[in-house]
Structures are given as structure tokens and as C-alpha cells.
N, C-alpha and C positions, 0 to 999 in steps of 0.2 A: 891463428897459425900463420907463420910466414910461408908464402906460397913456394918459395925456393926449397925450404926444408920439407914441405909436404911432397912436392914432386920428386925430390931426391929420395925420400923414404920409399915412395912407390917404385922407383926405378931400381933401388938396391935390394928390395925384398924379393926373395925367391919364392915362386908360387908352388911351394911344396904341397900345401893342402889341396890345391886344384888338381895336381897330378895324382895325389892319393885317391881323390874322389873318382877320377877317370879310371884309374887302375883297378879299383875295386868294383866298378860298375854300379856305384851308388845311384839310387833313384830317389828323386825328391820332386814334389811332396807326395807322390802317389795320389790317392783319392781323398786326401784330407784337406780341410780348409786351412789356409795360412793367414795369420793376423800380422800385419806390419804396424807396430805401435809407434806413434809419435807423441811427443809431449806438448804439442801446441794445438790450439784450435784451428779450424780451416782458415785459409786465406793467406798464409805465409809461404815462404820458399820451401820450408821443410814439408809442408802439405803437398806442394806442387811436385817435389821430387818423389815423395812417397807414392803419390797416385800414379805418376808416370811409371815407376817401377812396378807397382801392383798390377796395373793394366798390362804391362809388357810381360811380366812373369806369368800372369794368368793365360795370356795368349800363347806363350811358349810351352807351358806345361799342361794346359787344359784344366788346371785346378782352379778352385775359388781362392783368390787372394784379395783380402780386404784391408783397408786402412782403418786403424782404430785410434781416433784422436782422444788421448787421455791427458788432457791438460790439468794443471793444478799442482800446488805445492812447489812451484818453480821447477817442475820436471820430476819431482820425487814420485808423484802418483804413477806416472807412466814407467819410470825406471824400475820402481819396486814391483810393478805388475809383471814386467819381463823377468826380473830376477826370480820371482816366485813361480814362474810358469814352467811347464815340462820342457826338458831340453831335447825334444824330439823333432825340432825343425818347424813346428806349427806356430810358434810365437817368435817374432823377430823384432828388433828395435832399430829403427832408422833415426839416427841422431846427427845433430850438428856438433860444433865445438863445445856446447854447453855442458855435456856430460863430463868433459875433462876439467871443467872449472868447479864442479860441484863439491868435492871434498873439503876445500877450505871454507866454503860457505855453510856447509851442513855438518857440524861436528858430530851429530848423531844421525848420520845418513842411514845407517842400518845395513849397509852393504859396502863392499870394497870394489871400486870400479876396475881394479886390476885383476881381482880374483873371481868376481861373481858374474862376469860376462865372457862370452866367447867371441873375440873379434873375427869377423868373416871377410869383410871387404871394404876398402875405400871405394867410394862411388864417383863423386864429382866434387870439384872445387870451384867456388864462385868468388869473383872479385867483390870488394866492397864498393857500394855506391853511396856517396854523401848526398842526401836529398833535403830540400827545403820546400815549403809550400809554394804552389804556383804563383801566389800573390806576393811572395817575397821580392824585394827589390834587388837582392844580391844575385849575381850570375856565376860567381866562381867561389871556390873555397877560400881563396885569398881575400876576396871582398867580405865573405862572411866573418872570417877571423878578425879583420880590421874593424868590422861593425860591432863586434863583441868585446874586443880588447879594451881594458880599462874600466869596464862596467862591472857592477857587483854580480855575483853568481845568480842571485834571484831575479835578475833582469832578463835572463835568457834561459830557456828550458829545452832540454833534449830528451828524447825517449829511447827506450830499449825494450826488449822482450823479457825483462826481469833483472833484478839486482844480481850482479855477477855474471850475466850473460855476455856473450862475445860483443854485441853492440855496446853494452855498458862499458866493458873494459877497454874496447877500442876507442871509445870517445874520451875516456879518461886519459888514454895515451895521447890522443890528439890535443887535449887541453895542455898536457905537459910540454909537448914539442912546440905548441903555438903560443904558450904563455897566456892562456885565457882561462876563465872559470865560468862554468854554467851549472845549472841545477838539473839533476837527474830525475826523470819521471819514469818509474818502472811499470810495465804492463804485463799481461798474462799471455803474451804472444806478439809476433810481429804484425799480424793483421790488425789487432786493436791499436797498436802503437801507430801504425801507418794511417789508420782512420783519423786519429787525433791530429796527426801532422797535416792531413788534407783539410781538416777543419780549422787549422791555425792555432790549435791549443798548445802545440810544441813547435819549435823553430828549426830543429835539425834531427835527422835520423840517419844512422849508418845501417844500410840494409843490403841484402843480396838483390841482384837485378830482377829476378823473377817476381819479387814482391811488388816492385815499383814501376816496371816498364810501361804497363798500360796507362797508369796515371801520368807518367812523364809524356807519353805520346799524345794525350789529349789535353795537356797543359795544366792539369790539376796539381802537379808536382814538378820540381825542376832538379835535375842532377847537376851538382856543382863540382864534382870531382869523382875520380875512380881510384880506388886503392888497389894497386897491383904491382908486381915486380916486372910485368911486361909493359906493353904499350896500351893504347886505347882499345876499347872493345868494339866489335862489329855492331852491336845493338845500339851503341851510343857513340858513334865515331867523332862527334863534335865536342865531346866532353873531355877536357884535359885530365890527365892523371894527377894525383896529389903530388907526385914527384916532379912533374912538370911545373907545378905551382910552388915548388920550394919546400914541400913537406915530405919527410922521409917516412912514408906510411905505406907498408906493403902487406898488411894483414888481410886475410881472406876468410871465407866460410867453407870449411870442409864438411862433407857428409859421408857417413859410414854406416855399415850394417853390422849388427851384433846379435848374438843369441844368448840364452841363459848359459850359465857355467856348465862345463862338462859335456858339450855336444860331441858326438862321434866325429872324428876327423874326416871320415869318408863322406859323411853328410854335409859337413862344412864345405868340403871340396865341391860337392854337387851343387850347393847353393851358389858358391862363388862362380862356378862355371855358367850358371844361368844368368847371374848378374853381368858377367862378361858379355853374354849374348845381347843383353839389353843395350849396353854401350856400343856394341858392334853394329847395331841396327842403324843404318844411315839416317833415317828419319829422326830417331832419338838423338843421335849425335848432332844433327843439324839444329834441333831445338835448343840443346845445351850451348852449342857454340855461338848461336845467334845472341844468346844472353850473356856471352862473355865467359861462360863456364869452361873449365877444363875437365874432360872426362879422365879419371885417374885409373880406376880399376886395379889399385894395389891390393895385395892379399891381406890376410889377417895380421901378419907380422908388420906390414907397413902401417896398418891402422893402429896397432898397439904402439908403434914408435911415435906416431903423430900424437896420440893421446898422452903418452908419457912426456913428450916435449911440451905440450900445452899445459899439462898439470904443473910441471916445474916452473915454467915461465909465468903463468898467470896466478899461481898460488902466491908467488912472491909479491905480485902487484896487489892482490887482495889483502895480504898482511900489511904491506907498507902503507896503503891508503885507508886501512881500517874499514874496508867495504863489508857491510852487513846486510842481511835480508831486510827489506823494508815492508 
């Protein structure tokens, strides 16, 4: 998702649901346990965001809030679990862009992402980080592109957290604008993909900062560019943006919270209000900002607008390139 479009959607959206929740005095979650489902194994940025929210929501409400890692099927296992769960606020989905690219990849998905989820809140938006192994000789994205250009696709490998995932589509876009070709290696999450990058089995990965910052700090990985509409990020101040290096790449990773279809608006408002408190916490904001992330806090309408925009944009790319599940 283009960051400018994402932030614009958040600013334009009117927080109607939040006001409804406050007006009706909705309480959530009461004494019930809440599951936050994510569709990746532990170790990636989605897991980090989910656990930060789970811990904060538990502290704010006094309830038990747990992260349920339901990987498998390229996300279908976790998405389907939420769609089939009760719409009483005890099962939520914390997702990245991947949900919005699912329909063109899964003709028999079994549900409609527009109809079978209740969008609750945009949460945070991460810039993209282009990463190579620490042993790689290249220091910049420009150097990487020059080292790959003119070579056959099977001479260079890049990873992603699955066919049709945002890192996959973003790297396809990079190849188009840089006039290079590489071979895609899909994984079942960003954690496994990053592990293989560190081992030198793949040469490039586009990831969110939270996944890679530790390894960059100790030299096991190297950031060669930041994809953002803004400037450099505080966590990696010496890493030039893709734009600075001559590549018009401004795509990011957004994270949002949804529930099953048909949730009560007052309950949606109550959950949204608690999510706003998480981002209002100075310690939480500092953790996100240090990673270069932008706290968004857009409402359900903003999340729906972002999903619709991504669905249209990337469905066209999937069709044009003939991307299929591997």
C-alpha cells in the first residue's frame, strides 16, 4: 500500500464507530478471554505487533488477551478460523496487507473479504526495508541492482512470506522498475524467510523493520534501502531511501484489526477506543517510531478503504504476471 494513500485514508475517515461505542457505554471484553489471530508463525513483524497489542489491551482492560498463531494455507487457515468464529468480540484478526491480496490468488477462498469481516481499526504502518545477508558485498540498493542486472533469473534468489504476499508483489514491482529478474522463493512466514536470508540461501528480502533490526544491529544482515514516501527512519538513519537511490518505491506494510462479520457497532467502537489507548501510550509510540513505523489509528472505514485500494492495485499485478500459489 502506498503510504500517502494509507495516511490519507486514515485522516479522511470519520470515527463514527468510536463515538457510537462511547455513547452507548459499551464494555469490552468483560471477563471473557480474547484471541488475536495472526496467520504467521512467531518471529515476524505481525507477531511483534500482535503481542504488543495483546499485552497492552490486557493491561488496559484486565482481561486475558492471547495471540493465536494460525499459520498455514498461505493465511487461509487463520482467516477462515476468524470468519467462522462468534462475532462477540472474543476473536479478532490482526493482519497485514496479505488479506487484501488473497482473492485473486484463491479462486475458492470460501469467504468474501469485503463481506465476511468487520473492519475495526488501522493500527500502524511500517516502511519497507531492503535487506541482504551481512556477508553480501553490496552496500546499497543501487549496487545490488547493478550486481543482478543482466544475469539470468535463476542466478539470484529473493524470499517472501508466501506467493502473492506483499513482499512478493513488492519485489516483483522492484524488478520491473529496475529492469532485473530474480527467482522467488516463498516461505510460510517472514521469520523463516529471514532465517534463510541470514544463512545466505537467498540474497534479498523486503521486510518490515521490526523483523530485521536486531540482525542489522549485530551485523548478520545489512539494510541497503528504505521504501517510504518520507525520509530516512530513526532506527536506520544511515540507510538511504530507495527514492534517494533513484528508485520510485514508496510501498509499505499496514497492519489492521478486524473481527467476524456482523459485530455490534457499539462493541466495535469500544475495541477501537482501546486500540487508540494502546497507540496513545508514550512507551508504545516510542517503540513504533524508533522502528520507523507510523501509528495510524484510522477507524474501520479507513481500514476498508485501504483494503479496497490494495485489492484493486495488486489484483491487477497478480493477473498481469500470472502469479499463482507455489
